[in-house]
TORKOL-4160 file (C-alpha; in steps of 0.2 Angstrom, whole numbers, padded with zeros to 4 digits, m for minus):
421
<pt num="1" X="0105" Y="m0174" Z="m0604"/>
<pt num="2" X="0099" Y="m0172" Z="m0622"/>
<pt num="3" X="0112" Y="m0169" Z="m0635"/>
<pt num="4" X="0111" Y="m0159" Z="m0651"/>
<pt num="5" X="0124" Y="m0151" Z="m0663"/>
<pt num="6" X="0114" Y="m0135" Z="m0663"/>
<pt num="7" X="0101" Y="m0128" Z="m0652"/>
<pt num="8" X="0091" Y="m0113" Z="m0658"/>
<pt num="9" X="0082" Y="m0102" Z="m0645"/>
<pt num="10" X="0067" Y="m0095" Z="m0653"/>
<pt num="11" X="0055" Y="m0101" Z="m0666"/>
<pt num="12" X="0051" Y="m0085" Z="m0675"/>
<pt num="13" X="0057" Y="m0079" Z="m0692"/>
<pt num="14" X="0076" Y="m0079" Z="m0687"/>
<pt num="15" X="0075" Y="m0095" Z="m0678"/>
<pt num="16" X="0066" Y="m0104" Z="m0692"/>
<pt num="17" X="0078" Y="m0097" Z="m0706"/>
<pt num="18" X="0094" Y="m0101" Z="m0695"/>
<pt num="19" X="0088" Y="m0119" Z="m0693"/>
<pt num="20" X="0084" Y="m0122" Z="m0711"/>
<pt num="21" X="0101" Y="m0115" Z="m0716"/>
<pt num="22" X="0110" Y="m0126" Z="m0704"/>
<pt num="23" X="0102" Y="m0141" Z="m0710"/>
<pt num="24" X="0106" Y="m0137" Z="m0728"/>
<pt num="25" X="0124" Y="m0135" Z="m0723"/>
<pt num="26" X="0125" Y="m0153" Z="m0717"/>
<pt num="27" X="0120" Y="m0153" Z="m0699"/>
<pt num="28" X="0107" Y="m0166" Z="m0695"/>
<pt num="29" X="0105" Y="m0164" Z="m0676"/>
<pt num="30" X="0096" Y="m0147" Z="m0673"/>
<pt num="31" X="0083" Y="m0142" Z="m0660"/>
<pt num="32" X="0072" Y="m0126" Z="m0660"/>
<pt num="33" X="0065" Y="m0121" Z="m0643"/>
<pt num="34" X="0050" Y="m0109" Z="m0644"/>
<pt num="35" X="0041" Y="m0103" Z="m0629"/>
<pt num="36" X="0024" Y="m0099" Z="m0638"/>
<pt num="37" X="0011" Y="m0112" Z="m0642"/>
<pt num="38" X="0016" Y="m0111" Z="m0661"/>
<pt num="39" X="0031" Y="m0107" Z="m0672"/>
<pt num="40" X="0031" Y="m0091" Z="m0682"/>
<pt num="41" X="0034" Y="m0078" Z="m0668"/>
<pt num="42" X="0027" Y="m0061" Z="m0670"/>
<pt num="43" X="0023" Y="m0064" Z="m0688"/>
<pt num="44" X="0007" Y="m0074" Z="m0683"/>
<pt num="45" X="m0001" Y="m0057" Z="m0677"/>
<pt num="46" X="0005" Y="m0047" Z="m0692"/>
<pt num="47" X="m0010" Y="m0050" Z="m0704"/>
<pt num="48" X="m0006" Y="m0035" Z="m0715"/>
<pt num="49" X="0004" Y="m0038" Z="m0731"/>
<pt num="50" X="0021" Y="m0031" Z="m0736"/>
<pt num="51" X="0031" Y="m0046" Z="m0731"/>
<pt num="52" X="0042" Y="m0056" Z="m0743"/>
<pt num="53" X="0046" Y="m0044" Z="m0757"/>
<pt num="54" X="0065" Y="m0047" Z="m0756"/>
<pt num="55" X="0064" Y="m0066" Z="m0751"/>
<pt num="56" X="0050" Y="m0072" Z="m0762"/>
<pt num="57" X="0047" Y="m0057" Z="m0773"/>
<pt num="58" X="0029" Y="m0056" Z="m0769"/>
<pt num="59" X="0019" Y="m0048" Z="m0756"/>
<pt num="60" X="0013" Y="m0060" Z="m0742"/>
<pt num="61" X="0005" Y="m0057" Z="m0725"/>
<pt num="62" X="0015" Y="m0061" Z="m0709"/>
<pt num="63" X="0007" Y="m0078" Z="m0706"/>
<pt num="64" X="0009" Y="m0083" Z="m0725"/>
<pt num="65" X="0028" Y="m0078" Z="m0724"/>
<pt num="66" X="0030" Y="m0088" Z="m0708"/>
<pt num="67" X="0020" Y="m0103" Z="m0715"/>
<pt num="68" X="0033" Y="m0105" Z="m0729"/>
<pt num="69" X="0047" Y="m0107" Z="m0717"/>
<pt num="70" X="0038" Y="m0118" Z="m0706"/>
<pt num="71" X="0034" Y="m0129" Z="m0720"/>
<pt num="72" X="0052" Y="m0130" Z="m0725"/>
<pt num="73" X="0057" Y="m0134" Z="m0707"/>
<pt num="74" X="0044" Y="m0148" Z="m0706"/>
<pt num="75" X="0050" Y="m0155" Z="m0723"/>
<pt num="76" X="0068" Y="m0155" Z="m0717"/>
<pt num="77" X="0063" Y="m0165" Z="m0702"/>
<pt num="78" X="0070" Y="m0152" Z="m0689"/>
<pt num="79" X="0065" Y="m0156" Z="m0671"/>
<pt num="80" X="0057" Y="m0142" Z="m0661"/>
<pt num="81" X="0048" Y="m0140" Z="m0644"/>
<pt num="82" X="0034" Y="m0128" Z="m0641"/>
<pt num="83" X="0028" Y="m0120" Z="m0625"/>
<pt num="84" X="0046" Y="m0122" Z="m0619"/>
<pt num="85" X="0055" Y="m0108" Z="m0609"/>
<pt num="86" X="0074" Y="m0107" Z="m0609"/>
<pt num="87" X="0080" Y="m0102" Z="m0592"/>
<pt num="88" X="0099" Y="m0102" Z="m0594"/>
<pt num="89" X="0113" Y="m0106" Z="m0605"/>
<pt num="90" X="0130" Y="m0110" Z="m0598"/>
<pt num="91" X="0147" Y="m0107" Z="m0604"/>
<pt num="92" X="0148" Y="m0125" Z="m0609"/>
<pt num="93" X="0133" Y="m0122" Z="m0620"/>
<pt num="94" X="0121" Y="m0132" Z="m0609"/>
<pt num="95" X="0104" Y="m0125" Z="m0611"/>
<pt num="96" X="0092" Y="m0127" Z="m0596"/>
<pt num="97" X="0074" Y="m0126" Z="m0602"/>
<pt num="98" X="0057" Y="m0131" Z="m0595"/>
<pt num="99" X="0039" Y="m0135" Z="m0601"/>
<pt num="100" X="0024" Y="m0143" Z="m0594"/>
<pt num="101" X="0026" Y="m0161" Z="m0601"/>
<pt num="102" X="0045" Y="m0164" Z="m0598"/>
<pt num="103" X="0048" Y="m0152" Z="m0583"/>
<pt num="104" X="0065" Y="m0145" Z="m0582"/>
<pt num="105" X="0078" Y="m0152" Z="m0595"/>
<pt num="106" X="0096" Y="m0149" Z="m0599"/>
<pt num="107" X="0101" Y="m0150" Z="m0617"/>
<pt num="108" X="0120" Y="m0150" Z="m0622"/>
<pt num="109" X="0124" Y="m0142" Z="m0639"/>
<pt num="110" X="0140" Y="m0139" Z="m0649"/>
<pt num="111" X="0133" Y="m0122" Z="m0655"/>
<pt num="112" X="0119" Y="m0111" Z="m0649"/>
<pt num="113" X="0110" Y="m0098" Z="m0660"/>
<pt num="114" X="0101" Y="m0084" Z="m0651"/>
<pt num="115" X="0085" Y="m0079" Z="m0660"/>
<pt num="116" X="0074" Y="m0073" Z="m0646"/>
<pt num="117" X="0068" Y="m0057" Z="m0654"/>
<pt num="118" X="0063" Y="m0041" Z="m0645"/>
<pt num="119" X="0050" Y="m0034" Z="m0634"/>
<pt num="120" X="0041" Y="m0017" Z="m0633"/>
<pt num="121" X="0046" Y="m0003" Z="m0622"/>
<pt num="122" X="0033" Y="m0001" Z="m0608"/>
<pt num="123" X="0024" Y="0014" Z="m0600"/>
<pt num="124" X="0035" Y="0012" Z="m0585"/>
<pt num="125" X="0050" Y="0016" Z="m0595"/>
<pt num="126" X="0042" Y="0032" Z="m0602"/>
<pt num="127" X="0038" Y="0041" Z="m0585"/>
<pt num="128" X="0022" Y="0048" Z="m0591"/>
<pt num="129" X="0012" Y="0057" Z="m0577"/>
<pt num="130" X="m0005" Y="0052" Z="m0572"/>
<pt num="131" X="m0014" Y="0038" Z="m0565"/>
<pt num="132" X="m0014" Y="0020" Z="m0571"/>
<pt num="133" X="m0031" Y="0018" Z="m0578"/>
<pt num="134" X="m0037" Y="0004" Z="m0590"/>
<pt num="135" X="m0035" Y="0007" Z="m0609"/>
<pt num="136" X="m0016" Y="0009" Z="m0610"/>
<pt num="137" X="m0008" Y="m0004" Z="m0621"/>
<pt num="138" X="0008" Y="m0007" Z="m0631"/>
<pt num="139" X="0004" Y="m0007" Z="m0649"/>
<pt num="140" X="0010" Y="m0025" Z="m0651"/>
<pt num="141" X="m0002" Y="m0030" Z="m0637"/>
<pt num="142" X="m0016" Y="m0021" Z="m0646"/>
<pt num="143" X="m0011" Y="m0029" Z="m0662"/>
<pt num="144" X="m0013" Y="m0047" Z="m0654"/>
<pt num="145" X="m0029" Y="m0042" Z="m0646"/>
<pt num="146" X="m0037" Y="m0037" Z="m0663"/>
<pt num="147" X="m0029" Y="m0049" Z="m0675"/>
<pt num="148" X="m0028" Y="m0065" Z="m0665"/>
<pt num="149" X="m0040" Y="m0063" Z="m0650"/>
<pt num="150" X="m0054" Y="m0054" Z="m0658"/>
<pt num="151" X="m0055" Y="m0039" Z="m0646"/>
<pt num="152" X="m0055" Y="m0021" Z="m0650"/>
<pt num="153" X="m0046" Y="m0012" Z="m0636"/>
<pt num="154" X="m0056" Y="0005" Z="m0638"/>
<pt num="155" X="m0066" Y="0016" Z="m0649"/>
<pt num="156" X="m0056" Y="0032" Z="m0648"/>
<pt num="157" X="m0037" Y="0031" Z="m0648"/>
<pt num="158" X="m0021" Y="0041" Z="m0647"/>
<pt num="159" X="m0005" Y="0033" Z="m0652"/>
<pt num="160" X="0012" Y="0039" Z="m0644"/>
<pt num="161" X="0026" Y="0034" Z="m0655"/>
<pt num="162" X="0028" Y="0032" Z="m0674"/>
<pt num="163" X="0037" Y="0015" Z="m0675"/>
<pt num="164" X="0031" Y="0003" Z="m0688"/>
<pt num="165" X="0019" Y="m0006" Z="m0676"/>
<pt num="166" X="0011" Y="0010" Z="m0670"/>
<pt num="167" X="0008" Y="0016" Z="m0688"/>
<pt num="168" X="0001" Y="m0001" Z="m0694"/>
<pt num="169" X="m0011" Y="m0001" Z="m0678"/>
<pt num="170" X="m0017" Y="0016" Z="m0683"/>
<pt num="171" X="m0023" Y="0009" Z="m0699"/>
<pt num="172" X="m0029" Y="m0007" Z="m0691"/>
<pt num="173" X="m0039" Y="0002" Z="m0678"/>
<pt num="174" X="m0047" Y="0013" Z="m0691"/>
<pt num="175" X="m0052" Y="m0002" Z="m0702"/>
<pt num="176" X="m0061" Y="m0009" Z="m0687"/>
<pt num="177" X="m0071" Y="0006" Z="m0684"/>
<pt num="178" X="m0061" Y="0015" Z="m0671"/>
<pt num="179" X="m0056" Y="0034" Z="m0672"/>
<pt num="180" X="m0038" Y="0037" Z="m0671"/>
<pt num="181" X="m0036" Y="0055" Z="m0665"/>
<pt num="182" X="m0018" Y="0058" Z="m0668"/>
<pt num="183" X="m0001" Y="0050" Z="m0668"/>
<pt num="184" X="0012" Y="0059" Z="m0657"/>
<pt num="185" X="0031" Y="0057" Z="m0660"/>
<pt num="186" X="0044" Y="0063" Z="m0647"/>
<pt num="187" X="0057" Y="0065" Z="m0661"/>
<pt num="188" X="0057" Y="0077" Z="m0675"/>
<pt num="189" X="0056" Y="0062" Z="m0687"/>
<pt num="190" X="0046" Y="0046" Z="m0688"/>
<pt num="191" X="0054" Y="0030" Z="m0683"/>
<pt num="192" X="0044" Y="0020" Z="m0695"/>
<pt num="193" X="0046" Y="0016" Z="m0714"/>
<pt num="194" X="0040" Y="0030" Z="m0726"/>
<pt num="195" X="0028" Y="0018" Z="m0735"/>
<pt num="196" X="0019" Y="0015" Z="m0718"/>
<pt num="197" X="0017" Y="0033" Z="m0715"/>
<pt num="198" X="0009" Y="0035" Z="m0732"/>
<pt num="199" X="m0002" Y="0019" Z="m0732"/>
<pt num="200" X="m0007" Y="0020" Z="m0713"/>
<pt num="201" X="m0008" Y="0038" Z="m0709"/>
<pt num="202" X="m0009" Y="0049" Z="m0724"/>
<pt num="203" X="m0022" Y="0038" Z="m0733"/>
<pt num="204" X="m0033" Y="0038" Z="m0718"/>
<pt num="205" X="m0031" Y="0057" Z="m0714"/>
<pt num="206" X="m0023" Y="0053" Z="m0697"/>
<pt num="207" X="m0012" Y="0067" Z="m0691"/>
<pt num="208" X="0006" Y="0064" Z="m0686"/>
<pt num="209" X="0013" Y="0077" Z="m0674"/>
<pt num="210" X="0032" Y="0076" Z="m0673"/>
<pt num="211" X="0042" Y="0083" Z="m0658"/>
<pt num="212" X="0026" Y="0080" Z="m0647"/>
<pt num="213" X="0023" Y="0069" Z="m0633"/>
<pt num="214" X="0010" Y="0064" Z="m0620"/>
<pt num="215" X="0012" Y="0075" Z="m0604"/>
<pt num="216" X="m0003" Y="0068" Z="m0595"/>
<pt num="217" X="m0015" Y="0054" Z="m0594"/>
<pt num="218" X="m0033" Y="0058" Z="m0588"/>
<pt num="219" X="m0045" Y="0046" Z="m0580"/>
<pt num="220" X="m0044" Y="0035" Z="m0564"/>
<pt num="221" X="m0053" Y="0018" Z="m0569"/>
<pt num="222" X="m0052" Y="0020" Z="m0588"/>
<pt num="223" X="m0043" Y="0032" Z="m0599"/>
<pt num="224" X="m0054" Y="0048" Z="m0602"/>
<pt num="225" X="m0041" Y="0058" Z="m0612"/>
<pt num="226" X="m0023" Y="0063" Z="m0614"/>
<pt num="227" X="m0014" Y="0079" Z="m0615"/>
<pt num="228" X="0000" Y="0081" Z="m0628"/>
<pt num="229" X="0013" Y="0095" Z="m0630"/>
<pt num="230" X="0026" Y="0100" Z="m0641"/>
<pt num="231" X="0044" Y="0097" Z="m0635"/>
<pt num="232" X="0060" Y="0108" Z="m0637"/>
<pt num="233" X="0077" Y="0102" Z="m0644"/>
<pt num="234" X="0081" Y="0094" Z="m0627"/>
<pt num="235" X="0064" Y="0084" Z="m0628"/>
<pt num="236" X="0057" Y="0094" Z="m0614"/>
<pt num="237" X="0038" Y="0100" Z="m0615"/>
<pt num="238" X="0036" Y="0118" Z="m0620"/>
<pt num="239" X="0023" Y="0127" Z="m0609"/>
<pt num="240" X="0008" Y="0133" Z="m0617"/>
<pt num="241" X="0008" Y="0121" Z="m0632"/>
<pt num="242" X="m0003" Y="0108" Z="m0623"/>
<pt num="243" X="m0018" Y="0100" Z="m0632"/>
<pt num="244" X="m0031" Y="0089" Z="m0625"/>
<pt num="245" X="m0038" Y="0074" Z="m0634"/>
<pt num="246" X="m0053" Y="0064" Z="m0628"/>
<pt num="247" X="m0050" Y="0046" Z="m0630"/>
<pt num="248" X="m0053" Y="0029" Z="m0621"/>
<pt num="249" X="m0037" Y="0021" Z="m0627"/>
<pt num="250" X="m0018" Y="0025" Z="m0627"/>
<pt num="251" X="m0007" Y="0014" Z="m0638"/>
<pt num="252" X="0012" Y="0015" Z="m0635"/>
<pt num="253" X="0024" Y="0012" Z="m0649"/>
<pt num="254" X="0040" Y="0019" Z="m0642"/>
<pt num="255" X="0053" Y="0007" Z="m0647"/>
<pt num="256" X="0059" Y="m0011" Z="m0646"/>
<pt num="257" X="0072" Y="m0019" Z="m0635"/>
<pt num="258" X="0081" Y="m0035" Z="m0640"/>
<pt num="259" X="0077" Y="m0049" Z="m0628"/>
<pt num="260" X="0095" Y="m0052" Z="m0621"/>
<pt num="261" X="0093" Y="m0058" Z="m0603"/>
<pt num="262" X="0100" Y="m0075" Z="m0608"/>
<pt num="263" X="0114" Y="m0067" Z="m0617"/>
<pt num="264" X="0119" Y="m0056" Z="m0602"/>
<pt num="265" X="0118" Y="m0071" Z="m0591"/>
<pt num="266" X="0130" Y="m0080" Z="m0602"/>
<pt num="267" X="0142" Y="m0065" Z="m0600"/>
<pt num="268" X="0142" Y="m0060" Z="m0619"/>
<pt num="269" X="0149" Y="m0043" Z="m0624"/>
<pt num="270" X="0135" Y="m0031" Z="m0628"/>
<pt num="271" X="0133" Y="m0016" Z="m0639"/>
<pt num="272" X="0126" Y="m0002" Z="m0629"/>
<pt num="273" X="0118" Y="0006" Z="m0645"/>
<pt num="274" X="0108" Y="m0009" Z="m0651"/>
<pt num="275" X="0106" Y="m0017" Z="m0634"/>
<pt num="276" X="0111" Y="m0033" Z="m0643"/>
<pt num="277" X="0127" Y="m0044" Z="m0643"/>
<pt num="278" X="0142" Y="m0039" Z="m0652"/>
<pt num="279" X="0146" Y="m0051" Z="m0667"/>
<pt num="280" X="0159" Y="m0054" Z="m0680"/>
<pt num="281" X="0157" Y="m0057" Z="m0698"/>
<pt num="282" X="0150" Y="m0075" Z="m0694"/>
<pt num="283" X="0137" Y="m0068" Z="m0682"/>
<pt num="284" X="0147" Y="m0077" Z="m0668"/>
<pt num="285" X="0146" Y="m0068" Z="m0651"/>
<pt num="286" X="0160" Y="m0066" Z="m0639"/>
<pt num="287" X="0155" Y="m0083" Z="m0632"/>
<pt num="288" X="0163" Y="m0096" Z="m0643"/>
<pt num="289" X="0150" Y="m0106" Z="m0652"/>
<pt num="290" X="0136" Y="m0095" Z="m0648"/>
<pt num="291" X="0128" Y="m0085" Z="m0663"/>
<pt num="292" X="0115" Y="m0072" Z="m0663"/>
<pt num="293" X="0103" Y="m0066" Z="m0677"/>
<pt num="294" X="0087" Y="m0056" Z="m0680"/>
<pt num="295" X="0080" Y="m0044" Z="m0668"/>
<pt num="296" X="0089" Y="m0051" Z="m0653"/>
<pt num="297" X="0105" Y="m0044" Z="m0662"/>
<pt num="298" X="0098" Y="m0027" Z="m0668"/>
<pt num="299" X="0080" Y="m0021" Z="m0672"/>
<pt num="300" X="0076" Y="m0024" Z="m0691"/>
<pt num="301" X="0064" Y="m0014" Z="m0702"/>
<pt num="302" X="0060" Y="m0029" Z="m0714"/>
<pt num="303" X="0058" Y="m0047" Z="m0710"/>
<pt num="304" X="0067" Y="m0051" Z="m0726"/>
<pt num="305" X="0083" Y="m0045" Z="m0719"/>
<pt num="306" X="0080" Y="m0055" Z="m0703"/>
<pt num="307" X="0079" Y="m0071" Z="m0713"/>
<pt num="308" X="0094" Y="m0066" Z="m0724"/>
<pt num="309" X="0104" Y="m0063" Z="m0708"/>
<pt num="310" X="0098" Y="m0078" Z="m0699"/>
<pt num="311" X="0102" Y="m0089" Z="m0714"/>
<pt num="312" X="0120" Y="m0083" Z="m0713"/>
<pt num="313" X="0120" Y="m0087" Z="m0694"/>
<pt num="314" X="0114" Y="m0104" Z="m0697"/>
<pt num="315" X="0127" Y="m0107" Z="m0711"/>
<pt num="316" X="0141" Y="m0101" Z="m0700"/>
<pt num="317" X="0135" Y="m0111" Z="m0685"/>
<pt num="318" X="0135" Y="m0127" Z="m0696"/>
<pt num="319" X="0153" Y="m0123" Z="m0702"/>
<pt num="320" X="0158" Y="m0121" Z="m0684"/>
<pt num="321" X="0151" Y="m0138" Z="m0678"/>
<pt num="322" X="0159" Y="m0146" Z="m0693"/>
<pt num="323" X="0176" Y="m0137" Z="m0689"/>
<pt num="324" X="0176" Y="m0128" Z="m0706"/>
<pt num="325" X="0174" Y="m0110" Z="m0699"/>
<pt num="326" X="0189" Y="m0103" Z="m0709"/>
<pt num="327" X="0207" Y="m0098" Z="m0706"/>
<pt num="328" X="0213" Y="m0088" Z="m0692"/>
<pt num="329" X="0229" Y="m0080" Z="m0699"/>
<pt num="330" X="0221" Y="m0063" Z="m0698"/>
<pt num="331" X="0215" Y="m0054" Z="m0682"/>
<pt num="332" X="0198" Y="m0047" Z="m0680"/>
<pt num="333" X="0197" Y="m0029" Z="m0687"/>
<pt num="334" X="0185" Y="m0018" Z="m0678"/>
<pt num="335" X="0171" Y="m0009" Z="m0687"/>
<pt num="336" X="0169" Y="0009" Z="m0681"/>
<pt num="337" X="0153" Y="0019" Z="m0684"/>
<pt num="338" X="0156" Y="0038" Z="m0685"/>
<pt num="339" X="0148" Y="0054" Z="m0691"/>
<pt num="340" X="0130" Y="0050" Z="m0691"/>
<pt num="341" X="0131" Y="0031" Z="m0692"/>
<pt num="342" X="0124" Y="0025" Z="m0675"/>
<pt num="343" X="0130" Y="0007" Z="m0676"/>
<pt num="344" X="0135" Y="m0007" Z="m0688"/>
<pt num="345" X="0133" Y="m0026" Z="m0689"/>
<pt num="346" X="0145" Y="m0035" Z="m0688"/>
<pt num="347" X="0156" Y="m0026" Z="m0675"/>
<pt num="348" X="0172" Y="m0035" Z="m0681"/>
<pt num="349" X="0178" Y="m0043" Z="m0697"/>
<pt num="350" X="0191" Y="m0056" Z="m0699"/>
<pt num="351" X="0197" Y="m0056" Z="m0717"/>
<pt num="352" X="0203" Y="m0074" Z="m0716"/>
<pt num="353" X="0185" Y="m0080" Z="m0711"/>
<pt num="354" X="0174" Y="m0069" Z="m0722"/>
<pt num="355" X="0167" Y="m0074" Z="m0738"/>
<pt num="356" X="0171" Y="m0065" Z="m0755"/>
<pt num="357" X="0158" Y="m0052" Z="m0751"/>
<pt num="358" X="0151" Y="m0047" Z="m0734"/>
<pt num="359" X="0135" Y="m0036" Z="m0731"/>
<pt num="360" X="0138" Y="m0024" Z="m0717"/>
<pt num="361" X="0121" Y="m0016" Z="m0711"/>
<pt num="362" X="0119" Y="0000" Z="m0701"/>
<pt num="363" X="0107" Y="0014" Z="m0696"/>
<pt num="364" X="0109" Y="0032" Z="m0695"/>
<pt num="365" X="0105" Y="0043" Z="m0680"/>
<pt num="366" X="0095" Y="0057" Z="m0689"/>
<pt num="367" X="0087" Y="0062" Z="m0706"/>
<pt num="368" X="0101" Y="0066" Z="m0718"/>
<pt num="369" X="0098" Y="0073" Z="m0736"/>
<pt num="370" X="0110" Y="0073" Z="m0751"/>
<pt num="371" X="0125" Y="0065" Z="m0742"/>
<pt num="372" X="0137" Y="0051" Z="m0745"/>
<pt num="373" X="0140" Y="0035" Z="m0737"/>
<pt num="374" X="0159" Y="0032" Z="m0735"/>
<pt num="375" X="0169" Y="0017" Z="m0730"/>
<pt num="376" X="0187" Y="0018" Z="m0725"/>
<pt num="377" X="0200" Y="0004" Z="m0723"/>
<pt num="378" X="0212" Y="0013" Z="m0711"/>
<pt num="379" X="0213" Y="0030" Z="m0720"/>
<pt num="380" X="0209" Y="0023" Z="m0738"/>
<pt num="381" X="0192" Y="0027" Z="m0744"/>
<pt num="382" X="0185" Y="0012" Z="m0754"/>
<pt num="383" X="0166" Y="0017" Z="m0755"/>
<pt num="384" X="0158" Y="0034" Z="m0758"/>
<pt num="385" X="0140" Y="0032" Z="m0762"/>
<pt num="386" X="0128" Y="0046" Z="m0763"/>
<pt num="387" X="0111" Y="0045" Z="m0755"/>
<pt num="388" X="0097" Y="0057" Z="m0757"/>
<pt num="389" X="0089" Y="0053" Z="m0740"/>
<pt num="390" X="0094" Y="0043" Z="m0725"/>
<pt num="391" X="0082" Y="0040" Z="m0710"/>
<pt num="392" X="0084" Y="0031" Z="m0694"/>
<pt num="393" X="0069" Y="0020" Z="m0698"/>
<pt num="394" X="0077" Y="0013" Z="m0714"/>
<pt num="395" X="0091" Y="0000" Z="m0713"/>
<pt num="396" X="0106" Y="0003" Z="m0724"/>
<pt num="397" X="0119" Y="m0008" Z="m0730"/>
<pt num="398" X="0136" Y="m0008" Z="m0739"/>
<pt num="399" X="0146" Y="m0023" Z="m0746"/>
<pt num="400" X="0164" Y="m0026" Z="m0741"/>
<pt num="401" X="0174" Y="m0036" Z="m0753"/>
<pt num="402" X="0187" Y="m0049" Z="m0746"/>
<pt num="403" X="0200" Y="m0044" Z="m0760"/>
<pt num="404" X="0199" Y="m0025" Z="m0754"/>
<pt num="405" X="0203" Y="m0030" Z="m0736"/>
<pt num="406" X="0217" Y="m0041" Z="m0741"/>
<pt num="407" X="0225" Y="m0027" Z="m0752"/>
<pt num="408" X="0227" Y="m0015" Z="m0737"/>
<pt num="409" X="0243" Y="m0019" Z="m0727"/>
<pt num="410" X="0242" Y="m0018" Z="m0708"/>
<pt num="411" X="0223" Y="m0015" Z="m0708"/>
<pt num="412" X="0218" Y="m0010" Z="m0691"/>
<pt num="413" X="0201" Y="m0002" Z="m0693"/>
<pt num="414" X="0186" Y="m0002" Z="m0704"/>
<pt num="415" X="0176" Y="0014" Z="m0703"/>
<pt num="416" X="0158" Y="0018" Z="m0709"/>
<pt num="417" X="0153" Y="0037" Z="m0709"/>
<pt num="418" X="0143" Y="0050" Z="m0718"/>
<pt num="419" X="0151" Y="0064" Z="m0728"/>
<pt num="420" X="0144" Y="0079" Z="m0736"/>
<pt num="421" X="0154" Y="0078" Z="m0752"/>
């Protein structure tokens, strides 16, 4: 049995930031477990710029952003294992993992940080009619093929879904000489950042068709074309609106799903909206001593927010190990998401444990214009901030102050909602 104070599952941006923060807060015995052959996670295949504007105040590519954290990890002397798959985590925080050189190993930890990231929604989850020909890829797989393996998946492409990876791959395929025919989005709004719509579609003249989806895939051995159609308010195809596009490749960018098989095996309470664990203000899950951060918790739009969140999780895990986690004289106060707000992170707040200020992140469920973000403590409104535009693709945040929570007698609920005035 190997023994560490903190074991971190995942060596991507969240795992790296959490490990460094834990070390900076006095924990020496830390182990990062990464199933890939190198640290950095998904950032290694994201060779476009736009990373690091918040963290480093300059534009970096994904590998450059990852390299800065990897360098800090190495300088701090934090242990890590590559090509190592975590199989199970027990309630006693014993991590069972395996790799080629050491076989199956068991690692005992005082605290575990979950940072496994997320995966793409597959074609099987979309129920698209047609055969199963070659030429259908998730946008992330195509990104790896182009950027890391040196293969171009096809010459004429249609992209289903307007998530950020799909938008970025529309530009990337175009730059490599492919023709992107159209980007079709089932919803009446894009799931990606506004800047990516402008830089990746508008700048290259690639059409974006909202409220459209693929209704048929043509071809038996290789994709020969796809038929897309407009959908109604119930997301059902409208007869007579079909359009055929000749293509040899279909890229799917239809959402990301947090990788939480380990979390579920541990019996952690999950949030059905995010498909990630429910956490408190310290990013601790319902399993004591198990923390979660990054895309395993909820899907982020910017890696800078992943790093910031993971640094907080690493800090609180270190305080937990050192028995400095704060006072328990207050109970956990639930945070409710209402009236246009889909979810919040964290899900509960303990005023006794929280810092002087707590950043509460949330996403909305539709596009809203000229509305207000409101925060209530019981029935008392403490925040009423006007926003010109709110969109599901953009992460939003509000700041809760400890003194405001302490000032409310018998606080039973924190509510975040949208209001018209």
